[in-house]
C-alpha positions as CSV (number, residue, x, y, z in Angstrom):
1,X,0.0,0.0,-0.1
2,X,1.4,3.3,-0.9
3,X,0.3,6.8,-0.5
4,X,-2.1,7.9,-3.3
5,X,-0.3,11.2,-3.6
6,X,1.2,11.9,-7.3
7,X,-0.5,11.4,-10.5
8,X,-1.5,8.1,-12.1
9,X,1.5,7.8,-14.3
10,X,3.7,8.2,-11.2
11,X,1.8,5.4,-9.4
12,X,1.9,3.1,-12.4
13,X,5.7,3.8,-12.7
14,X,6.3,3.0,-9.2
15,X,4.3,-0.2,-9.2
16,X,6.4,-1.4,-12.3
17,X,9.6,-0.5,-10.6
18,X,8.6,-2.4,-7.3
19,X,7.5,-5.5,-9.1
20,X,10.7,-5.5,-11.3
21,X,13.2,-4.6,-8.6
22,X,11.9,-6.2,-5.3
23,X,13.1,-9.8,-5.8
24,X,14.8,-11.3,-2.8
25,X,15.6,-14.4,-4.5
26,X,16.5,-12.8,-7.8
27,X,13.7,-14.4,-9.6
28,X,10.1,-13.9,-8.4
29,X,8.9,-10.7,-6.8
30,X,6.7,-11.1,-3.8
31,X,4.7,-8.1,-4.7
32,X,1.6,-9.1,-6.6
33,X,-0.3,-5.9,-6.3
34,X,0.3,-2.2,-5.4
35,X,-2.6,-0.5,-3.8
36,X,-3.0,3.4,-3.3
37,X,-4.7,5.0,-0.3
38,X,-4.7,8.5,0.9
39,X,-2.4,8.8,3.9
40,X,-5.2,10.3,6.0
41,X,-6.9,7.0,6.1
42,X,-4.0,5.1,7.1
43,X,-1.6,5.6,10.1
44,X,1.2,3.3,8.8
45,X,1.2,5.4,5.4
46,X,1.3,8.5,7.6
47,X,4.2,7.1,9.4
48,X,6.1,6.2,6.3
49,X,5.2,9.6,4.8
50,X,6.9,11.3,7.9
51,X,10.0,9.2,7.8
52,X,10.5,9.5,4.0
53,X,10.0,13.2,4.4
54,X,12.6,13.5,7.1
55,X,15.1,11.6,4.9
56,X,14.2,13.6,1.8
57,X,14.5,17.0,3.8
58,X,17.8,16.1,5.0
59,X,19.2,15.8,1.3
60,X,17.2,18.8,-0.1
61,X,17.4,21.5,2.4
62,X,20.6,23.3,3.5
63,X,19.4,24.6,6.8
64,X,20.6,23.4,10.2
65,X,17.3,22.0,11.0
66,X,17.1,19.8,8.0
67,X,18.6,16.9,9.8
68,X,17.0,17.1,13.1
69,X,14.3,14.5,12.3
70,X,16.5,12.4,10.1
71,X,19.0,12.0,13.1
72,X,16.0,10.4,15.2
73,X,15.5,7.7,12.4
74,X,18.8,7.2,11.1
75,X,19.9,4.4,13.4
76,X,17.1,2.2,11.8
77,X,18.2,2.8,8.3
78,X,19.1,0.0,6.2
79,X,19.3,1.8,2.9
80,X,18.7,5.0,1.2
81,X,18.0,5.4,-2.4
82,X,17.1,8.1,-4.7
83,X,14.1,7.3,-6.8
84,X,13.8,7.9,-9.8
85,X,17.4,8.7,-10.8
């Protein structure tokens, strides 16, 4: 489930990317369906938005406060990847 923010083309491209790239065994993607929901109706989507926003802000803003929230979640990071390149 992903936030429904963004146009239909972005959501379609994201779904294709996830199905193509997320393959733990290198062969079959565990992702069968990608569903869009508005973040205000799902607390987990809100949490994901907040974390992603914190990470994104730390890369895109040059103020001293840009990394404050990122510092809170940084110890839980496994990988940070820009998408799309």
